[in-house]
N, C-alpha and C positions, 0 to 999 in steps of 0.2 A: 376863405382865406387859410396858405400855407407856408412857413418860410423858415427857411433849414439858413441857417446862419453860416458867416464861413466858416471855419475847427479849425484850416494845418493853415501850410503856405501854399497850398494847392492852386486858394482863393478861390473856393467853388462856392458857393448859396448860389440861392432862389425863390425865391418865393413864384405861388401857383395861388388865381384868384379863381374860386369856382363858384358860376350863380344856375340858380334857378334861372330858368327858360321863361324867352322870351322880358329877360332882367333888365331896366333902363340900363346899370351900369355894363353891359357886352357893349351895347352901341356906345357908352360915353370910350369905353377902354380900346375898339376898335376902329372912330374917326380916331382919338389921342393918334394913333401908332399908323394908320395910313396917311393923316394930316401930314406924319413924320416919311415919311416915304415917300410924298408930294413935295415936300420940300425942305429939299434941301438945308437953306441955313441956317431951318431953326434946330433941322437933326444937329449938323455943328455945333446948333448954341446948349443945344439942352444935352451934349455930346463933351462940349466946354465944361462945361458947370458942374453937371457929374465928374469928374477929374478934379474939377477944383475943390472937391470937397473931401474925398478921398485922400488918404493917406498917401502918403510915397513911396510902400509896396502896393499901392492899392484895391486896400482897404474900404470899405464907407464904414462912418462912425452909424451910431446909434444913434441921434434923430438925426439922419440921414433923410429920410421923407417928408423931415418941419423945414428944412431946407432944400429942398426943390418942389415943395409946394406951387409958392409961388406960381410960377412959373407953369408947372406941369397946369394948377387950375388956373394959368393967362389962353394957357394951349390948347387946350381941351375946351373954351368956348370957341375958339378961333375955327378947332375942328369942325365942333358938333355944329356950330354955324355957316359952316365950309359944304358940310353935308347934307345940312336943311336946302341945299340950289343946287349939290351933285350927292346923289348915291352914292353909296356903296361902291 
């Protein structure tokens, strides 16, 4: 895992996950992404949550991952169940 925090007014930041080939985490992340792609209402809910956590300038607080974790865990479980029946 690598993270580059926002360091300027340009609001550019990112994080990168890297896993060993065959890791179960790969499937979990892809399932989450694809579930959002196939369920626009859930994607909007996630977007709204992220916006509600950000400050007025769009910056995310340090506790951002904690504040979105309940949503991510719930949707991740739905995604894994969904893709167990409908392959990626």
